[in-house]
C-alpha positions as CSV (number, residue, x, y, z in Angstrom):
1,M,1.8,17.4,15.3
2,E,0.5,13.8,14.3
3,N,3.1,10.8,14.1
4,L,3.1,8.0,12.2
5,L,3.6,4.2,12.6
6,V,4.8,2.7,8.7
7,L,5.8,-1.1,8.3
8,T,7.4,-1.7,5.5
9,N,9.2,-5.5,5.1
10,C,12.8,-6.6,3.8
11,P,14.0,-9.5,2.0
12,D,17.0,-9.8,5.0
13,A,19.2,-8.0,7.7
14,A,21.2,-6.2,5.3
15,V,18.8,-4.8,3.9
16,A,16.6,-3.8,6.7
17,E,19.6,-2.0,8.5
18,D,20.3,-0.1,5.1
19,I,17.2,1.0,5.1
20,A,17.1,1.8,8.7
21,R,20.2,3.7,9.5
22,H,19.9,6.1,6.5
23,L,16.1,7.0,7.6
24,V,17.1,7.7,11.6
25,D,20.6,9.0,9.6
26,A,18.5,11.6,7.7
27,G,16.5,12.7,10.2
28,L,13.3,11.2,8.5
29,A,12.1,8.5,11.1
30,A,13.3,9.1,14.9
31,C,13.4,4.9,15.5
32,V,13.3,2.1,13.4
33,N,13.1,-1.5,15.1
34,I,14.1,-4.3,12.8
35,L,12.3,-6.9,14.3
36,A,12.8,-11.1,13.8
37,P,12.8,-12.4,10.5
38,C,9.0,-13.8,9.5
39,R,7.8,-15.6,6.6
40,S,5.1,-14.3,4.6
41,I,2.8,-15.5,2.3
42,Y,0.9,-13.3,-0.4
43,R,-0.2,-13.4,-4.5
44,W,2.7,-11.3,-6.7
45,Q,1.7,-12.0,-10.8
46,G,-0.9,-13.9,-10.4
47,A,1.2,-16.4,-8.1
48,V,1.1,-17.3,-4.7
49,E,4.5,-16.7,-3.3
50,T,6.8,-17.5,0.3
51,A,9.2,-15.4,1.5
52,A,11.3,-14.9,4.8
53,E,11.1,-11.1,5.7
54,V,12.9,-8.7,8.0
55,P,10.2,-6.9,9.3
56,L,10.9,-2.7,9.8
57,L,8.7,-0.3,12.1
58,I,9.3,2.9,11.8
59,K,8.6,5.9,13.6
60,T,8.0,9.3,12.3
61,R,5.9,12.6,11.9
62,R,3.0,12.7,8.8
63,E,4.8,16.0,7.3
64,R,8.0,13.5,6.8
65,Y,6.2,11.1,4.8
66,G,6.3,12.0,1.2
67,E,10.6,11.8,1.8
68,L,10.5,9.1,3.7
69,E,8.8,6.9,1.1
70,A,10.8,8.2,-1.7
71,A,14.1,7.1,0.9
72,I,12.5,3.4,1.0
73,C,11.8,3.0,-2.5
74,A,15.3,4.6,-3.2
75,L,17.1,1.6,-1.3
76,H,14.2,-0.9,-1.2
77,P,14.9,-3.9,-3.7
78,Y,11.4,-4.4,-4.0
79,E,10.0,-3.7,-7.5
80,V,6.8,-3.0,-5.3
81,P,7.8,-2.7,-1.5
82,E,5.5,-3.2,1.2
83,I,4.8,0.8,2.8
84,V,1.9,1.6,5.4
85,A,1.3,4.1,7.4
86,L,-0.5,4.6,10.5
87,P,-1.5,6.9,12.3
88,I,-0.6,6.6,16.5
89,E,-3.5,7.5,17.6
90,Q,-2.1,8.4,21.3
91,G,1.2,7.9,23.4
92,L,3.8,9.1,25.6
93,P,3.9,12.2,25.1
94,A,7.2,13.0,26.4
95,Y,7.9,10.6,23.5
96,L,5.4,11.6,20.7
97,Q,7.5,15.1,21.1
98,W,10.5,13.4,21.1
99,I,9.9,12.0,17.6
100,A,8.4,14.8,16.5
101,A,11.9,16.6,17.3
102,E,14.3,14.2,16.7
103,T,12.0,14.6,12.4
104,R,12.0,17.4,12.4
105,P,13.6,19.6,8.5
């Protein structure tokens, strides 16, 4: 069982809430943390941009990643949303088992 922590940023709290609810309701994520707004500075189409964004921390399993990525892309207003997955190397065994149970197809 390989668990992942998936990161994405949303343009506002409403989009963050919609994506988080959809992922949990669909069983693609066991839990989504909606963090406080942050400021992002990035290069897009040759220009340096600054934006306020709302980060999401999404807990899922590797086998659900493809479906989760597709759902985020379908719901996200950005042309190219940030979606980055990191393996969860260690954690409380009961918590990791809970992630697996909540994201079982």
